[in-house]
C-alpha positions as CSV (number, residue, x, y, z in Angstrom):
1,M,9.9,0.4,-28.2
2,R,9.3,3.0,-25.6
3,L,7.2,1.7,-22.8
4,K,4.5,3.9,-21.2
5,L,2.4,2.7,-18.0
6,F,-0.9,4.4,-17.8
7,S,-3.9,3.5,-14.8
8,L,-7.4,5.1,-14.4
9,A,-7.9,7.3,-11.4
10,E,-9.0,4.7,-9.2
11,G,-6.2,2.5,-9.8
12,A,-3.2,5.2,-9.1
13,A,-2.3,4.4,-5.7
14,F,-1.3,0.2,-6.7
15,A,0.2,1.8,-9.9
16,H,2.5,3.6,-8.8
17,R,3.8,0.6,-6.7
18,V,4.2,-1.3,-10.1
19,A,5.5,2.0,-11.7
20,A,8.0,1.8,-9.2
21,Q,9.3,-1.6,-9.3
22,L,10.2,-1.0,-12.9
23,R,11.6,2.4,-12.0
24,E,9.8,4.1,-15.2
25,P,6.9,7.7,-14.2
26,L,3.3,6.5,-14.4
27,A,2.6,8.4,-17.8
28,S,0.0,11.4,-17.5
29,H,-3.8,11.7,-18.9
30,E,-6.6,13.7,-18.7
31,E,-9.6,11.7,-16.5
32,R,-12.9,14.4,-16.6
33,S,-16.4,13.5,-15.9
34,F,-19.6,15.2,-17.3
35,E,-23.0,15.7,-15.7
36,D,-24.6,13.9,-17.5
37,G,-22.5,10.5,-16.3
38,E,-20.5,10.0,-19.0
39,H,-16.9,10.4,-19.1
40,K,-13.3,11.3,-21.1
41,L,-10.1,10.0,-21.1
42,R,-7.1,10.7,-23.5
43,P,-3.4,9.6,-23.2
44,L,-1.3,13.6,-22.2
45,D,1.8,11.9,-22.7
46,D,3.0,11.0,-26.6
47,V,1.8,7.0,-27.2
48,E,2.3,6.6,-30.9
49,G,4.9,3.3,-31.7
50,A,5.0,2.8,-27.6
51,D,4.3,-0.5,-26.1
52,V,1.5,0.5,-23.9
53,Y,0.1,-1.0,-20.0
54,L,-3.4,0.2,-18.7
55,I,-3.1,-1.2,-15.0
56,Q,-6.6,-1.3,-12.8
57,S,-8.5,-4.0,-11.4
58,L,-12.1,-4.3,-12.3
59,H,-14.5,-4.0,-8.8
60,S,-16.6,-1.9,-7.1
61,G,-15.9,1.0,-5.2
62,A,-17.4,4.0,-3.4
63,D,-17.0,6.3,-6.1
64,S,-17.5,4.2,-9.3
65,S,-19.0,1.1,-10.0
66,V,-16.8,-2.3,-11.8
67,H,-19.3,-1.1,-14.6
68,D,-17.7,2.4,-14.7
69,K,-13.9,1.1,-14.4
70,L,-14.9,-1.5,-17.1
71,V,-16.1,1.3,-19.5
72,K,-13.5,3.9,-19.3
73,L,-10.9,0.7,-19.2
74,L,-12.4,-0.3,-22.8
75,F,-12.7,3.5,-24.1
76,F,-9.3,4.3,-23.1
77,I,-7.5,0.9,-24.5
78,A,-9.3,2.1,-27.4
79,T,-8.1,5.9,-27.1
80,L,-4.7,4.9,-27.2
81,R,-4.7,2.5,-30.4
82,D,-6.1,5.4,-32.2
83,A,-3.4,7.6,-30.7
84,G,-0.9,5.5,-32.6
85,A,0.3,2.5,-29.7
86,T,1.9,-0.1,-31.5
87,R,0.6,-2.5,-28.2
88,V,-1.5,-2.0,-25.4
89,T,-1.7,-4.7,-22.8
90,A,-4.5,-4.2,-20.2
91,V,-3.1,-5.0,-17.1
92,I,-5.8,-6.3,-14.3
93,P,-5.5,-8.0,-11.6
94,Y,-9.1,-8.8,-10.5
95,L,-10.8,-9.3,-13.4
96,C,-14.8,-9.1,-13.0
97,Y,-17.1,-11.9,-13.9
98,G,-14.6,-14.3,-13.9
99,R,-17.3,-16.4,-11.7
100,K,-19.7,-16.8,-14.4
101,D,-17.8,-18.7,-17.0
102,R,-19.9,-21.5,-17.2
103,R,-24.1,-22.5,-17.8
104,T,-25.0,-23.9,-14.5
105,K,-28.8,-23.4,-15.8
106,A,-31.3,-22.8,-19.5
107,R,-30.1,-19.7,-20.9
108,D,-27.4,-18.3,-18.3
109,P,-25.2,-16.1,-20.1
110,L,-21.2,-17.3,-20.8
111,S,-20.2,-13.2,-19.6
112,G,-16.8,-13.7,-19.0
113,R,-16.7,-14.5,-22.3
114,Y,-18.2,-11.7,-23.5
115,L,-16.1,-9.6,-21.4
116,A,-13.2,-10.9,-23.6
117,D,-15.1,-10.0,-26.3
118,L,-15.1,-6.6,-25.7
119,F,-11.7,-6.4,-24.6
120,Q,-10.8,-8.0,-28.2
121,A,-13.4,-5.4,-30.0
122,V,-11.2,-2.4,-28.8
123,G,-7.8,-4.1,-30.1
124,T,-6.2,-5.1,-26.8
125,D,-3.4,-7.3,-27.1
126,C,-2.7,-8.6,-24.4
127,V,-5.0,-9.3,-20.7
128,I,-2.6,-9.9,-17.9
129,T,-4.5,-11.1,-14.7
130,L,-4.1,-12.6,-11.3
131,D,-5.4,-15.8,-10.4
132,A,-8.5,-16.0,-12.5
133,H,-11.4,-17.7,-10.9
134,N,-11.3,-20.4,-13.3
135,L,-8.2,-20.6,-15.6
136,A,-9.3,-22.7,-18.6
137,A,-12.7,-20.5,-18.7
138,F,-10.4,-17.6,-19.0
139,E,-7.3,-18.6,-21.3
140,N,-10.4,-20.5,-23.8
141,A,-12.7,-16.9,-23.6
142,F,-9.8,-14.7,-25.3
143,R,-8.6,-14.9,-28.2
144,C,-5.4,-12.0,-28.0
145,R,-2.5,-13.4,-25.6
146,T,-3.2,-13.4,-22.1
147,L,-1.0,-13.6,-19.2
148,H,-1.8,-15.7,-15.9
149,L,0.1,-14.5,-12.3
150,Q,-0.5,-16.7,-9.4
151,A,-0.2,-15.7,-5.9
152,R,1.2,-18.7,-4.9
153,S,5.0,-18.1,-4.9
154,I,3.7,-15.1,-2.5
155,F,1.7,-16.9,-0.5
156,V,3.8,-19.6,0.2
157,D,6.7,-17.6,1.2
158,F,4.7,-15.7,3.8
159,A,3.4,-19.3,5.3
160,A,7.2,-20.7,4.9
161,S,7.9,-17.4,7.4
162,Q,5.1,-18.2,9.8
163,L,5.5,-22.3,10.1
164,A,9.2,-23.1,9.6
165,S,9.3,-24.0,13.3
166,S,6.1,-25.4,13.1
167,Q,6.2,-28.7,14.7
168,V,2.6,-30.0,14.6
169,P,0.9,-31.7,11.4
170,L,0.1,-29.1,8.6
171,V,-2.2,-29.6,6.2
172,V,-4.4,-27.1,2.8
173,A,-7.9,-27.4,2.5
174,S,-9.7,-26.1,0.0
175,P,-12.7,-24.7,0.7
176,D,-14.6,-26.2,-1.7
177,I,-14.5,-28.7,-4.1
178,G,-14.3,-26.4,-7.2
179,G,-10.9,-25.3,-5.5
180,V,-8.7,-28.8,-4.8
181,K,-6.2,-28.0,-8.0
182,R,-5.5,-24.4,-6.9
183,A,-5.2,-25.7,-3.3
184,E,-2.7,-28.7,-4.2
185,A,-0.7,-26.4,-6.0
186,F,-0.2,-24.9,-3.2
187,R,0.5,-27.7,-1.3
188,L,3.1,-29.4,-2.8
189,A,5.1,-25.6,-3.4
190,L,5.1,-25.7,0.8
191,S,5.9,-28.8,1.0
192,E,8.9,-28.8,-1.2
193,R,9.3,-24.9,0.6
194,L,9.6,-26.6,3.6
195,R,10.5,-29.9,3.2
196,R,8.5,-31.9,5.0
197,P,4.9,-33.7,3.9
198,L,1.7,-31.3,4.2
199,G,-2.1,-32.9,4.4
200,H,-4.8,-32.3,1.9
201,A,-8.4,-31.7,2.6
202,F,-11.8,-30.0,1.2
203,V,-15.1,-28.9,1.9
204,E,-18.3,-30.0,0.4
205,K,-20.6,-26.7,-0.9
206,Y,-23.0,-26.4,-3.3
207,R,-24.5,-23.0,-4.6
208,S,-28.2,-22.5,-5.8
209,N,-29.7,-18.9,-6.3
210,G,-27.1,-17.6,-4.0
211,Q,-27.6,-20.3,-1.0
212,L,-24.9,-21.7,0.2
213,T,-25.2,-25.6,1.7
214,G,-23.0,-28.6,2.2
215,G,-20.1,-28.5,4.9
216,T,-19.1,-31.8,5.2
217,L,-15.1,-31.8,5.5
218,V,-13.2,-34.7,3.6
219,G,-9.6,-34.7,5.2
220,E,-8.0,-35.7,8.9
221,V,-6.9,-32.5,10.2
222,Q,-7.5,-32.8,13.8
223,G,-4.6,-31.4,16.1
224,A,-3.4,-29.6,12.5
225,T,-2.5,-26.3,11.2
226,V,-4.7,-25.4,8.4
227,L,-4.7,-23.4,5.3
228,I,-7.4,-23.0,3.4
229,V,-6.8,-21.8,0.0
230,D,-9.0,-19.7,-2.1
231,D,-9.0,-17.3,-5.1
232,L,-11.7,-14.8,-3.9
233,I,-13.0,-14.0,-0.9
234,A,-16.4,-12.1,-1.6
235,G,-19.5,-12.1,0.6
236,G,-17.0,-14.8,3.1
237,G,-19.7,-17.4,3.2
238,T,-17.6,-20.1,1.6
239,M,-14.8,-19.4,3.7
240,I,-17.0,-19.2,7.2
241,R,-18.2,-22.3,6.6
242,A,-14.0,-23.7,5.4
243,V,-13.1,-21.9,8.9
244,E,-16.0,-23.6,11.0
245,A,-16.0,-27.2,9.5
246,L,-12.2,-27.4,10.7
247,G,-12.9,-25.6,13.6
248,Q,-15.8,-28.6,14.6
249,A,-12.7,-31.7,13.0
250,G,-10.3,-30.8,15.2
251,A,-7.8,-28.1,13.6
252,S,-5.6,-26.6,16.5
253,E,-5.3,-22.9,13.9
254,V,-6.1,-21.7,10.6
255,Y,-5.4,-19.8,8.4
256,A,-7.1,-18.3,5.6
257,F,-5.9,-17.5,1.9
258,A,-7.5,-15.9,-1.4
259,S,-6.0,-14.3,-3.7
260,H,-8.6,-11.2,-4.0
261,G,-10.2,-9.6,-0.6
262,Q,-13.3,-8.4,-2.3
263,F,-14.7,-8.1,1.2
264,C,-18.4,-7.1,-0.1
265,D,-21.0,-5.5,2.7
266,N,-19.7,-6.9,6.4
267,A,-18.1,-9.6,5.1
268,L,-14.4,-8.4,6.9
269,A,-16.0,-8.0,10.0
270,R,-17.9,-11.4,10.2
271,L,-14.6,-13.7,8.9
272,S,-12.8,-11.5,11.7
273,A,-14.7,-12.4,14.5
274,L,-13.8,-15.9,14.0
275,P,-10.5,-18.2,15.2
276,L,-8.6,-17.3,12.5
277,R,-4.8,-17.2,13.1
278,G,-3.8,-15.2,9.9
279,L,-6.3,-13.7,7.3
280,V,-4.3,-13.1,3.9
281,V,-4.8,-11.4,0.7
282,T,-3.1,-9.2,-1.8
283,N,-3.6,-5.9,-2.6
284,S,-5.4,-6.8,-6.5
285,L,-8.0,-5.0,-4.7
286,P,-7.7,-2.0,-1.9
287,Q,-8.3,-2.5,1.6
288,S,-9.5,0.4,3.3
289,T,-10.5,-1.2,6.7
290,Q,-7.8,-2.9,8.3
291,T,-8.2,-5.7,11.0
292,S,-5.3,-7.0,13.7
293,S,-6.1,-10.2,11.7
294,L,-5.9,-9.0,8.5
295,T,-2.3,-9.4,5.7
296,V,-1.9,-7.5,3.0
297,I,0.6,-9.0,0.8
298,D,1.9,-6.7,-2.2
299,C,1.6,-8.3,-5.6
300,A,3.2,-5.2,-7.6
301,P,6.2,-6.9,-8.1
302,L,4.9,-9.7,-9.5
303,I,3.4,-7.3,-12.1
304,A,5.5,-5.2,-12.9
305,E,8.1,-8.5,-13.4
306,A,5.4,-9.8,-15.6
307,I,5.3,-5.9,-17.6
308,G,9.1,-6.0,-17.2
309,R,9.5,-9.3,-19.0
310,L,6.9,-9.2,-21.7
311,H,8.3,-5.6,-22.7
312,R,12.0,-7.3,-23.2
313,G,10.5,-10.0,-25.5
314,G,10.1,-12.8,-22.2
315,P,10.2,-15.4,-20.9
316,A,7.2,-14.3,-19.8
317,V,5.7,-17.2,-19.8
318,E,7.6,-19.1,-16.9
319,L,5.0,-16.9,-14.4
320,S,2.4,-18.8,-15.1
321,P,3.4,-22.4,-14.6
């Protein structure tokens, strides 16, 4: 099958990076908005019999909301199927509604599952994402094929380049108990790369009605360089509490890693004011504001590798250990 790569206009900059890695052009499409807020998308390239990959993170931005992007993406997938595409894969580095994956109160929605139903209803064959908030919930929500990628390998590369000559104790921390498994996988991978033992820690956190409580640190960090690992920074409250708890416990320096830097409101400014040695995210979400403490690592090569393997018939599962 022929390979075809598409993106919405809002995601074109990142999609071009993926296309460049694959040495394939980004296919042409028409995208129009009407006076009443409705829109129209159609492929201008022939997609009949093609293997199509539609690349777009789902997030709110200055020009359109997450719901605008979601409806456009769903309609475009259906249009591509109607136009004869043999297979359509939704490549969504940041997948919205991942945090609403279970009921915590009576009559709570399961938004992640409803989102999966929408993608399946329009004929999506496969969904690729990067560091879902809850891997089990993501995989169980979809009945079509999924491919879950992790930023761990590119974060380990960065951390190893910064800490290879460090002689101080190194500790990997989760900013809450829910991320302990993610942090532990990172700790083991970095320990193997550096060929030295690393400590582990986590910060107690509770959230109810949008309010954060807790802050007790579990683990020894006195005099250590600590690497906090999380999947998402949105309002920044969880990461800020973790950095403050580590500082109070005597950590010598702190790095913060998050796959997705959403940085709502003034979160980036608040984080930049903390004594962070580094704040590291991927470009799964566009970063319009740069600070001296923010490092953005390109995840386009990882996304491109996944697309290439799926198109060639695998093995793609090796990318999601």
